[in-house]
C-alpha positions in Angstrom: -0.1 95.0 12.2 -0.5 98.8 12.5 -1.4 100.5 9.2 0.9 103.3 8.0 -0.5 106.8 8.1 -2.6 107.8 5.0 -0.5 110.2 3.0 -3.5 111.4 0.9 -3.7 115.3 1.1 -6.9 116.5 2.7 -9.3 118.1 0.2 -10.7 121.6 0.5 -14.1 120.0 1.4 -12.5 118.9 4.7 -12.0 122.5 5.7 -15.3 123.7 4.3 -17.3 122.7 7.4 -18.1 124.3 10.8 -14.9 125.0 12.7 -16.1 122.9 15.7 -16.2 119.9 13.4 -12.9 120.5 11.7 -10.8 121.2 14.8 -11.1 117.8 16.6 -10.9 116.0 13.2 -7.5 117.5 12.7 -6.0 115.5 15.5 -3.8 112.7 14.1 -3.5 114.3 10.7 0.0 115.1 9.4 1.1 118.6 8.6 4.0 118.8 6.1 6.2 121.8 5.8 8.1 121.6 2.5 11.2 123.9 2.2 14.4 124.0 0.1 16.1 122.2 3.0 13.6 119.4 2.9 10.3 118.4 4.4 9.3 118.3 8.0 6.2 116.2 8.9 4.2 116.8 12.1 1.4 114.7 13.6 -1.1 117.1 15.0 -1.9 116.5 18.7 -3.5 119.8 19.9 -5.6 122.5 18.3 -8.0 125.3 19.2 -11.1 126.5 17.4 -12.0 130.1 16.8 -15.4 131.0 15.4 -14.8 134.5 13.9 -17.3 137.2 14.4 -19.3 135.1 16.8 -16.3 134.5 19.1 -14.9 137.2 21.4 -11.6 135.2 21.5 -11.2 135.4 17.7 -9.1 138.0 15.8 -12.2 138.4 13.5 -14.6 139.2 16.3 -14.8 142.9 15.4 -14.9 142.3 11.7 -12.6 142.2 8.7 -9.3 144.0 8.7 -6.1 143.8 6.7 -4.6 141.6 9.4 -7.3 138.9 9.5 -8.5 139.1 5.8 -7.4 135.5 5.1 -9.7 134.2 7.8 -12.7 135.2 5.7 -11.9 132.5 3.2 -11.8 130.6 1.0 -11.3 127.6 3.3 -8.2 125.5 3.2 -5.7 128.3 3.5 -3.1 129.2 6.2 -3.7 132.2 8.4 -0.4 133.3 10.0 -0.2 136.0 12.6 2.6 137.7 14.5 2.2 138.1 18.3 4.0 139.7 21.2 6.5 141.2 18.8 8.4 138.0 18.5 6.3 134.9 17.6 4.3 133.5 14.7 1.3 131.3 15.0 -0.3 129.0 12.3 -4.0 128.6 11.7 -6.1 126.7 9.2 -9.1 128.7 7.7 -12.4 126.8 7.9 -16.0 127.2 6.9 -17.7 128.9 3.9 -16.0 131.8 2.2 -17.0 135.1 3.7 -17.5 133.7 7.2 -14.4 133.9 9.3 -13.3 130.9 11.4 -10.1 129.0 11.9 -8.2 126.4 13.8 -5.0 127.4 15.7 -2.4 124.6 15.4 -1.1 124.4 18.9 1.2 121.3 19.1 2.4 118.1 17.4 4.9 115.3 17.2 7.7 115.7 14.6 7.7 112.4 12.8 10.0 113.3 9.9 12.7 115.9 9.5 13.5 116.4 13.2 17.1 117.1 12.1 15.8 120.2 10.3 13.7 121.4 13.2 16.3 121.0 16.0 18.5 123.9 15.0 15.5 126.3 15.1 14.5 125.1 18.5 17.8 124.9 20.5 16.0 125.4 23.8 14.0 122.1 23.3 15.2 119.5 25.8 14.1 116.7 23.5 12.2 116.1 20.3 8.9 116.0 22.2 9.3 119.7 22.9 10.1 120.7 19.3 6.5 121.8 18.5 5.0 121.8 22.0 3.0 125.1 21.8 1.9 127.2 18.8 4.9 129.6 18.7 7.3 126.7 19.1 5.5 124.8 16.3 5.7 127.7 13.9 9.4 128.2 14.8 10.3 124.5 14.3 8.5 124.5 10.9 10.0 127.9 9.8 6.5 129.4 9.4 6.2 133.2 9.3 4.0 135.8 7.6 5.4 134.9 4.2 3.1 131.8 4.4 0.0 133.8 5.3 -2.6 132.9 2.8 -0.7 129.7 1.6 -3.1 127.2 0.0 -3.1 124.0 2.0 -4.7 122.2 -0.9 -2.3 123.2 -3.6 -0.7 119.7 -3.8 1.9 117.6 -2.0 4.8 119.9 -3.1 3.2 123.1 -1.7 4.9 124.8 1.2 2.2 123.6 3.6 -0.1 120.6 3.1 -2.0 118.4 5.5 -2.2 114.6 4.9 -5.0 112.3 6.1 -2.7 110.6 8.5 -4.3 108.4 11.2 -7.2 110.3 12.8 -7.2 110.2 16.6 -10.0 107.9 17.9 -12.8 110.0 19.4 -12.4 108.3 22.7 -8.9 109.8 23.0 -10.0 113.4 22.2 -10.2 115.6 25.2 -11.6 119.2 25.3 -11.3 122.2 27.6 -11.0 126.0 27.7 -8.6 127.6 25.3 -5.2 128.7 26.5 -4.7 132.3 27.4 -8.2 133.4 26.3 -9.9 135.8 28.7 -13.3 137.5 28.9 -16.4 136.0 27.3 -14.3 133.8 25.1 -12.8 132.0 28.1 -15.9 129.9 28.7 -15.8 128.0 25.4 -14.3 124.4 25.7 -12.8 124.8 22.2 -9.3 123.4 22.8 -8.9 119.8 21.6 -6.0 117.5 22.3 -5.0 113.9 22.2 -5.2 112.4 25.7 -1.8 111.6 27.4 0.3 112.7 24.5 3.6 114.1 25.7 3.7 116.8 22.9 0.6 118.6 24.1 1.3 121.9 25.6 0.4 122.8 29.2 -2.8 124.7 29.8 -2.5 128.3 31.0 -5.4 130.5 31.9 -5.6 134.1 30.7 -3.4 136.6 32.6 -4.3 140.2 32.0 -1.4 142.3 30.7 -0.3 145.1 33.0 0.1 148.6 31.6 3.6 149.9 31.8 3.9 153.0 34.0 
């Protein structure tokens, strides 16, 4: 008999660790987005770690700004950013307060509330594609900058919370380079995903953006 996923919210201590410990440990956990329309629950299957000022791929690499302020702590909060003028992405802040690091939530399996996510993701061919990629995930869960700084540990009724779920067995955790990260940051194998899971997004190497003439 398979045990039901643990619905205990993760405590702040879970996030108050080095980002490379937190990131793979998030696989199999359950992210819950509570909204007036009802909850959507997502089993996490793919994440990426970003190590702040020590990481050329991180938004905090060049120090603290108004945009990345949330990344500097305290841990257990959401960092939401807007990218390419059209998409939002959701991150979980990790590590001690004052040291920027975070985990980008890249993909997951919608296990509750798919009927709420589908109207936001009309291009998804099936439910496996509802949150297959960080922008798709944020869209499916209706996550935008209004949730930047949201406390993930504020309780089960908070807009965003993460439940213990059923952690992915270490033998099923794969790792490789982060998607779309170029330069010195491209060498880090800090993308973690559950092996053979159909909701994991395809890897894409960094492609330099061309200047418009």
